[in-house]
C-alpha positions in Angstrom: -103.8 -38.2 22.0 -103.6 -36.9 25.6 -102.2 -33.4 25.5 -99.8 -32.1 28.2 -101.4 -29.4 30.3 -97.9 -27.9 30.8 -97.3 -24.1 31.1 -93.5 -24.4 31.9 -90.8 -26.8 30.8 -90.6 -28.8 34.0 -94.4 -29.6 33.6 -93.9 -31.4 30.3 -94.3 -35.2 30.4 -91.5 -37.1 28.7 -93.9 -40.0 28.0 -96.1 -38.0 25.6 -96.9 -38.4 22.9 -97.2 -42.2 23.0 -96.4 -44.5 20.0 -100.2 -45.1 19.6 -101.1 -41.4 19.3 -102.3 -40.2 15.9 -99.7 -38.3 13.8 -102.4 -35.8 12.9 -102.5 -34.6 16.5 -98.8 -33.9 16.6 -99.3 -30.2 15.9 -101.3 -29.9 19.2 -98.3 -31.4 21.0 -95.9 -29.0 19.3 -98.0 -26.0 20.3 -97.9 -27.2 23.9 -94.1 -27.4 23.9 -93.8 -24.0 22.3 -96.1 -22.5 24.9 -94.1 -24.0 27.8 -90.8 -22.8 26.4 -92.0 -19.3 25.7 -93.5 -18.9 29.2 -90.4 -20.4 30.8 -88.1 -17.8 28.9 -90.2 -14.7 28.5 -88.8 -11.7 26.5 -85.8 -13.7 25.2 -84.7 -12.6 21.8 -81.2 -14.2 21.7 -79.7 -17.6 22.5 -80.0 -18.6 26.3 -77.0 -20.4 28.0 -77.2 -22.6 31.1 -74.7 -22.7 34.0 -72.3 -25.6 33.7 -70.6 -27.0 36.9 -67.8 -29.5 36.4 -64.1 -30.1 37.0 -63.4 -30.0 33.2 -64.0 -27.2 30.8 -67.2 -27.6 28.6 -67.0 -27.6 24.8 -66.6 -24.1 23.5 -68.9 -24.6 20.5 -71.7 -23.2 22.7 -72.8 -19.6 22.5 -71.0 -16.7 24.1 -72.2 -16.1 27.7 -72.0 -19.7 29.0 -71.2 -19.7 32.7 -68.9 -22.4 34.1 -68.4 -23.2 37.8 -64.9 -24.8 37.8 -64.8 -27.4 40.6 -61.3 -28.8 39.8 -59.8 -27.1 42.9 -62.0 -29.0 45.3 -64.3 -27.8 48.0 -63.6 -24.2 49.1 -61.8 -23.4 45.8 -64.6 -23.3 43.2 -64.2 -20.5 40.6 -66.9 -18.8 38.5 -66.0 -18.3 34.8 -67.9 -17.0 31.7 -67.2 -17.7 28.0 -66.5 -14.5 26.1 -66.7 -16.1 22.6 -63.1 -17.2 22.5 -62.1 -18.3 26.0 -63.4 -18.6 29.6 -62.6 -15.6 31.9 -62.6 -15.6 35.7 -65.4 -13.7 37.5 -64.5 -11.6 40.6 -66.8 -13.2 43.1 -67.0 -16.4 45.2 -69.6 -19.0 44.4 -69.1 -20.7 47.8 -69.0 -17.8 50.3 -71.8 -15.2 50.6 -71.0 -11.6 49.7 -67.3 -12.3 48.8 -65.5 -10.4 46.0 -61.9 -11.1 44.9 -60.5 -8.4 42.5 -57.0 -8.9 41.2 -57.2 -6.4 38.3 -59.5 -3.9 36.5 -60.8 -0.7 37.9 -63.4 0.7 40.2 -64.9 4.1 39.2 -61.9 4.4 36.8 -59.3 3.6 39.5 -57.0 0.8 38.4 -57.0 -2.2 40.8 -53.7 -4.2 41.0 -52.0 -1.8 38.5 -48.2 -1.7 38.3 -48.0 2.1 39.0 -49.8 4.1 41.7 -53.0 6.0 40.8 -55.5 8.1 42.7 -59.0 6.9 43.5 -61.7 9.4 44.0 -64.7 8.2 46.1 -67.4 10.3 47.7 -67.5 8.3 50.9 -66.3 5.0 52.4 -68.1 2.7 54.8 -66.9 -0.8 55.7 -69.6 -3.4 55.9 -72.2 -0.9 57.1 -70.4 -0.8 60.5 -69.5 2.5 62.2 -69.1 6.0 60.7 -69.0 6.8 56.9 -65.7 8.5 56.0 -66.0 11.4 53.7 -62.4 12.7 53.6 -58.7 12.6 54.8 -57.4 15.7 56.7 -53.8 16.9 57.0 -54.1 18.9 60.3 -51.3 18.8 62.9 -53.6 20.3 65.6 -56.7 18.2 64.7 -58.6 21.5 64.9 -61.6 20.4 62.7 -62.4 17.7 65.3 -64.5 15.9 62.7 -66.3 12.5 63.3 -66.2 11.6 59.6 -62.6 12.6 58.6 -59.5 10.6 58.8 -56.0 12.0 59.6 -52.7 11.6 57.7 -49.7 9.8 59.3 -47.8 13.1 59.6 -50.8 14.8 61.3 -51.1 12.0 63.8 -47.4 12.0 64.7 -47.3 15.8 65.0 -50.3 15.9 67.2 -49.0 13.1 69.5 -45.6 14.7 69.8 -47.2 18.0 70.7 -49.4 16.4 73.4 -46.6 14.4 74.9 -44.4 17.5 75.1 -47.1 19.4 76.8 -48.2 16.6 79.2 -46.7 15.8 82.6 -47.3 12.7 84.8 -48.3 14.1 88.2 -47.6 11.8 91.3 -48.8 12.5 94.8 -47.3 10.6 97.8 -47.7 10.7 101.6 -44.8 13.1 101.9 -44.7 15.1 98.7 -45.6 15.5 95.0 -43.6 15.2 91.7 -44.3 15.7 88.0 -42.6 13.7 85.2 -42.2 15.4 81.8 -43.2 12.4 79.6 -40.9 13.3 76.7 -37.8 14.1 78.7 -37.9 12.8 82.3 -37.4 9.3 83.8 -39.5 8.0 86.6 -37.2 6.3 89.2 -38.6 3.7 91.6 -36.2 3.6 94.5 -36.3 1.3 97.5 -36.6 2.6 101.0 -36.2 1.3 104.5 -36.6 -2.5 104.3 -37.3 -2.4 100.5 -35.2 -2.7 97.4 -36.2 -2.6 93.7 -35.2 -4.3 90.5 -36.3 -4.1 86.8 -36.2 -6.6 84.0 -37.8 -5.9 80.6 -41.0 -4.1 81.3 -41.4 -5.3 84.9 -40.4 -3.5 88.1 -40.1 -5.7 91.2 -40.3 -4.4 94.7 -38.9 -6.8 97.4 -38.8 -6.7 101.1 -35.2 -7.0 102.3 -34.1 -9.5 105.0 -34.9 -8.1 108.4 -36.7 -5.3 106.6 -40.0 -5.7 108.4 -39.6 -3.9 111.8 -42.2 -4.1 114.6 -43.6 -0.8 113.5 -44.4 -2.2 110.0 -46.3 -5.2 111.5 -50.1 -5.0 111.6 -51.3 -4.1 115.1 -51.7 -7.0 117.4 -54.5 -7.3 119.9 -53.7 -6.4 123.5 -51.7 -8.9 125.5 -51.1 -11.4 122.6 -48.0 -13.3 121.5 -47.3 -14.0 117.8 -46.7 -17.8 117.2 -47.2 -20.5 114.6 -50.0 -22.3 116.5 -49.9 -25.6 114.6 -47.6 -28.7 114.2 -46.6 -27.6 110.7 -45.2 -24.5 109.0 -47.6 -21.8 107.8 -49.0 -18.4 108.7 -48.5 -17.2 112.3 -51.4 -16.2 114.5 -51.7 -14.3 117.8 -52.4 -16.1 121.1 -53.8 -14.0 124.0 -52.3 -14.4 127.5 -54.5 -13.4 130.4 -53.0 -12.2 133.6 -50.6 -14.8 135.2 -50.9 -17.1 132.2 -47.8 -18.5 130.5 -47.4 -20.0 127.0 -47.0 -23.8 127.0 -46.1 -25.9 124.0 -48.4 -28.9 123.8 -46.9 -30.7 120.7 -49.7 -29.5 118.4 -49.3 -25.8 119.0 -49.5 -23.7 122.3 -51.8 -23.5 125.3 -52.2 -20.4 127.4 -52.7 -21.4 131.1 -51.8 -20.2 134.6 -49.8 -22.4 137.0 -52.1 -24.5 139.1 -51.9 -27.6 141.3 -49.0 -27.4 143.8 -47.8 -24.0 142.6 -49.2 -20.6 141.5 -47.5 -17.5 140.0 -48.2 -13.8 140.0 -48.0 -11.6 136.9 -44.6 -10.4 138.3 -43.2 -13.9 138.1 -43.3 -14.7 141.8 -44.0 -18.5 142.3 -45.8 -19.7 145.4 -45.6 -23.4 146.3 -48.8 -24.2 148.2 -48.4 -28.0 148.2 -45.7 -30.6 148.1 -46.7 -33.8 146.3 -50.4 -32.8 146.7 -50.1 -32.1 150.5 -50.7 -28.5 151.7 -48.0 -26.4 153.4 -48.9 -24.8 156.7 -50.0 -21.1 156.5 -48.3 -20.2 159.8 -45.5 -17.6 159.8 -42.0 -18.7 159.0 -39.1 -18.0 161.4 -35.4 -18.3 161.1 -33.7 -21.7 161.4 -36.9 -23.6 160.7 -37.3 -26.5 158.3 -40.3 -28.2 156.8 -41.5 -31.5 158.3 -44.6 -33.4 157.3 -47.2 -34.1 159.9 -49.5 -37.0 159.2 -51.7 -36.0 162.1 -52.4 -32.6 160.5 -52.1 -33.8 156.9 -49.8 -30.9 156.1 -46.2 -29.8 155.9 -45.3 -27.7 159.0 -42.5 -25.4 159.9 -40.4 -26.8 162.7 -37.8 -24.9 164.7 -34.3 -26.4 165.3 -34.1 -27.0 169.1 -30.9 -26.8 171.1 -27.4 -25.4 170.7 -25.3 -25.8 167.6 -23.7 -29.2 168.0 -21.1 -28.9 165.3 -17.7 -27.9 166.7 -15.1 -29.2 164.3 -14.4 -28.9 160.6 -15.9 -31.9 159.0 -18.5 -32.6 161.7 -21.9 -34.0 160.6 -25.2 -33.5 162.4 -26.7 -36.9 162.9 -30.1 -38.0 164.2 -30.6 -41.2 166.2 -33.2 -42.8 168.4 -30.9 -42.5 171.5 -30.3 -38.7 171.8 -32.0 -37.3 168.8 -29.7 -34.8 167.1 -26.0 -35.4 167.8 -22.6 -34.6 166.5 -20.9 -37.1 164.3 -17.2 -36.4 164.2 -15.0 -36.1 161.2 -13.7 -39.5 160.0 -10.3 -40.9 159.0 -8.8 -39.6 155.8 -9.8 -41.4 152.7 -12.7 -43.1 154.5 -16.2 -42.6 153.1 -19.6 -42.3 154.8 -21.3 -45.7 154.5 -24.8 -46.7 155.5 -24.7 -49.1 158.5 -27.9 -50.2 160.1 -26.0 -51.6 163.1 -24.3 -48.2 163.9 -25.9 -45.8 166.4 -26.6 -43.2 163.8 -27.4 -45.6 161.0 -24.1 -44.8 159.2 -20.4 -44.8 159.9 -17.0 -43.9 158.3 -15.5 -46.9 156.5 -12.6 -47.6 154.2 -13.6 -47.5 150.5 -14.0 -50.9 148.8 -14.8 -52.0 145.3 -17.8 -54.4 145.0 -17.3 -57.7 143.3 -18.0 -57.5 139.5 -18.1 -53.7 139.5 -14.9 -53.1 137.5 -15.9 -53.6 133.9 -13.5 -53.8 130.9 -14.2 -50.1 130.2 -13.0 -49.1 133.7 -9.7 -51.0 133.3 -6.6 -49.2 132.0 -6.0 -49.7 128.2 -3.9 -52.8 127.4 -1.3 -53.0 124.7 -2.3 -54.6 121.4 -2.6 -58.4 121.4 -1.9 -58.9 125.1 -3.3 -61.1 127.9 -3.6 -60.0 131.5 -2.0 -62.6 133.8 -0.2 -62.9 137.1 3.1 -63.9 135.5 4.8 -65.3 138.7 4.6 -68.3 141.0 3.1 -66.1 143.7 0.1 -63.7 144.2 0.6 -60.1 143.4 0.1 -57.4 140.7 -1.0 -58.7 137.3 0.8 -57.9 134.1 0.2 -58.1 130.3 1.8 -60.8 128.2 1.9 -60.3 124.4 0.9 -63.1 122.1 2.3 -63.0 118.5 0.4 -64.6 115.6 -0.2 -68.3 116.1 1.2 -68.2 119.7 -0.7 -69.7 122.6 -0.3 -69.0 126.4 1.4 -71.9 128.2 1.7 -72.2 131.9 5.3 -73.2 132.9 4.9 -73.5 136.7 6.7 -70.2 137.3 4.4 -68.1 135.1 3.5 -68.2 131.5 5.3 -68.7 128.2 4.0 -67.4 124.8 4.9 -70.0 122.1 3.6 -71.5 118.9 2.9 -75.2 118.4 5.9 -77.0 117.0 7.2 -80.5 116.5 4.5 -83.0 115.5 1.8 -80.3 115.3 1.3 -76.8 114.1 -1.6 -74.3 114.3 -2.8 -71.4 112.3 -4.0 -68.1 113.8 -7.6 -69.4 113.1 -7.0 -72.3 115.4 -6.6 -75.0 112.7 -4.2 -77.7 114.0 -2.2 -79.8 111.5 -0.4 -83.0 112.4 2.9 -83.6 110.7 3.1 -86.6 108.3 4.0 -89.8 110.3 3.7 -87.7 113.4 1.1 -90.0 115.1 2.9 -93.1 116.2 1.2 -96.1 117.8 2.4 -94.9 121.1 0.5 -91.6 120.5 -2.8 -93.4 119.7 -5.5 -93.7 122.3 -5.5 -97.0 124.2 -8.4 -99.4 123.3 -9.8 -102.7 124.3 -8.1 -105.8 123.1 -9.8 -107.2 120.0 -11.3 -103.8 118.8 -10.9 -102.9 115.1 -10.5 -99.3 113.8 -12.1 -98.4 110.4 -13.3 -95.3 108.6 -17.0 -94.4 109.0 -19.4 -92.6 106.6 -18.1 -89.2 107.7 -14.5 -90.2 106.9 -13.4 -90.2 110.5 -11.9 -93.2 112.3 -14.4 -95.3 114.2 -14.0 -98.3 116.5 -15.7 -101.7 116.0 -15.8 -103.5 119.3 -14.5 -107.0 119.5 -17.0 -109.6 118.2 -18.5 -112.8 119.5 -16.1 -115.6 119.7 -16.0 -117.6 116.5 -17.4 -114.7 114.4 -15.5 -113.4 111.4 -15.0 -109.8 110.1 -17.3 -109.3 107.2 -17.1 -106.4 104.7 -20.5 -105.1 103.5 -19.3 -103.4 100.4 -18.8 -99.7 99.6 -20.8 -97.3 101.6 -21.3 -99.7 104.6 -19.4 -100.3 107.8 -17.7 -103.7 108.4 -19.4 -106.1 110.8 -18.8 -109.3 112.7 -20.7 -112.2 111.2 -21.4 -115.7 112.3 -19.8 -118.5 110.3 -23.0 -120.4 109.3 -23.0 -123.7 107.6 -26.9 -123.9 107.4 -30.0 -122.2 108.9 -30.4 -121.7 112.6 -34.0 -122.7 113.2 -35.7 -121.0 116.1 -38.3 -122.2 118.6 -42.0 -121.7 117.7 -42.8 -117.9 117.5 -46.3 -116.8 118.8 -45.8 -113.0 118.9 -44.3 -110.3 116.7 -40.5 -110.7 116.3 -37.6 -108.9 114.5 -35.9 -111.6 112.5 -32.1 -112.1 112.2 -30.5 -113.1 108.8 -29.5 -116.7 108.6 -32.4 -118.0 110.8 -35.6 -119.9 110.2 -38.9 -119.3 112.1 -41.9 -121.6 112.8 -44.7 -119.0 113.1 -47.9 -119.9 115.0 -50.8 -117.3 114.5 -53.4 -119.5 116.3 -53.8 -116.7 118.9 -54.1 -113.9 116.3 -52.3 -112.2 113.4 -48.9 -110.5 114.1 -45.9 -109.2 112.2 -42.5 -110.7 111.6 -40.1 -107.8 110.9 -37.1 -108.1 108.6 -33.6 -107.1 109.9 -32.9 -103.3 109.9 -29.6 -103.9 107.9 -29.1 -106.4 105.2 -26.3 -107.5 102.8 -26.3 -109.5 99.6 -27.3 -113.1 100.2 -28.9 -112.7 103.7 -31.8 -115.1 104.2 -34.9 -115.3 106.5 -37.2 -118.4 106.4 -40.8 -118.6 107.6 -43.1 -121.7 107.9 -46.8 -121.6 108.9 -46.6 -123.8 112.0 -50.3 -124.4 112.7 -51.8 -123.8 109.2 -53.6 -120.7 110.4 -52.1 -118.0 108.1 -55.5 -118.1 106.1 -57.5 -117.0 109.2 -54.9 -115.1 111.1 -52.5 -113.5 108.6 -48.8 -113.2 109.0 -47.4 -109.8 108.0 -43.7 -109.5 107.0 -42.6 -106.0 108.0 -40.2 -104.5 105.4 -38.2 -102.5 108.0 -37.4 -99.7 105.5 -36.3 -102.2 102.8 -38.2 -103.0 99.6 -39.8 -106.4 99.2 -39.8 -107.7 95.6 -39.1 -104.1 94.5 -42.1 -102.6 96.3 -42.0 -100.3 99.3 -44.8 -102.0 101.3 -45.1 -104.9 103.8 -45.9 -108.5 102.7 -49.2 -110.0 104.0 -49.2 -113.8 103.9 -52.8 -115.4 103.9 -52.0 -118.9 102.5 -52.5 -121.9 104.8 -49.4 -123.9 105.4 -47.2 -121.3 103.6 -43.5 -122.0 103.7 -41.1 -119.5 102.0 -37.8 -117.7 102.3 -36.7 -114.1 101.7 -33.3 -113.5 100.2 -31.7 -109.9 100.2 -30.2 -108.7 96.8 -29.9 -104.9 96.8 -31.6 -101.6 97.7 -33.7 -101.6 94.5 -35.4 -105.0 94.8 -34.6 -105.5 98.4 -35.8 -108.9 99.7 -36.9 -111.4 97.0 -39.5 -114.1 97.8 -39.0 -117.7 97.0 -40.6 -121.0 98.1 -38.7 -123.5 100.3 
């Protein structure tokens, strides 16, 4: 037998002894087991219980002291219990969280825990989780005179001490123009507004606001010398300061402001005096100015020069004008006739003259005319020239000249008219005498649009032929048989009721069917020279179907002879042999 070399229980082999081992060697195996058990549980003189973990209570037939981890509450709610010989009792510690004790009853150092009536616990000191000071007592001192770092104070002592301190303490406030002290247990601190400020309070918040127009110039931050406060951008936002040097002005440029001095034709001093040095880019003479002078441009000097008025004052009468002409330079132009106006006249000595006022053709627009009464027409209502007048037209009335003026009247008799211009003829109002004259032999009929139409007289011997609904009537030849035509050698548009000898010796060409056709119309074709096989004859459908197809007919049979008979728009012309 192979003996286990085990010294502890977990070293024992479960396969030994084997079935083939001698029974006589069993005592050695027993001694091995006893040694392993004894060494695994040294100094044990009573029954040993294992820890049982399950969601159900273990059998209570086991010995007292069995520990059970009750997992029925799920993760986080496991409970440690121990069997006391008759039942399992709950142990006051957690088996899932380190260093956690949960005590709902019992006592600590004789002090009941969770008792129904109050009791006094006596402990020598108290320290929480080894953090901070160790408390050794609770003092009842209103003045906190012991000033201990290891003693706690009672509620009454804390209140009495705080009350005493608040009564003794003041809140001292120092301002730019004085100091105050607030007794914290009796006084109220008032926050009052001043110039440009007001205050308000809600809950525990005090709000200080700047009043409208409350910020005076004195309260603004100092500005740099010679600056203007502006919003120097094409959008709202914070202002900024723009500096203006001497003689500069502030000019808006669409995106803000530009500081610049006048330049070009004019300059300006810092006192606002503007000096015009040029006119349209040309300089002004720097010579001294005298009375009665005016500016005149000199192309020779390329400058504007001061010119003195020469001669006596030529104006003698109220209304006189001073004129200039090429004959005597400056001259008096006397006052004109009342109501006349000064009019440019290149033929006059001075280039202008007094003239009666006239109105140019087309210059009086509707807006310049006096307002007219509602629904009136401006006319000269007389058989002579003179002042116009306004004639009123009532609804449906028209203006009718009567030789001596105008008459406003509505249509009556055989015709009436609405105010939209729609004219209606009375029933039986159009007699033969009122109808338009026509040509002898013409026929009137209704066309596709429903309006009357005229069919001119036909060829002598023709008859009036209806072509059915949706088609106009037509004159038709009274035919007793086909009308055969002379030999055709070029493309031809055929006429219903005719026969054609077609000669394609000179080359292929097209015989075109009539543009309009009615039931029973016929066209005949015969290969005159027997050349259709070499030079084909094409029958052009001319917008009609041929045998129900929308395509031309190509004839390539030598000596072909056939006729086409029109039936309707669906089948069109049907082909048949002669």
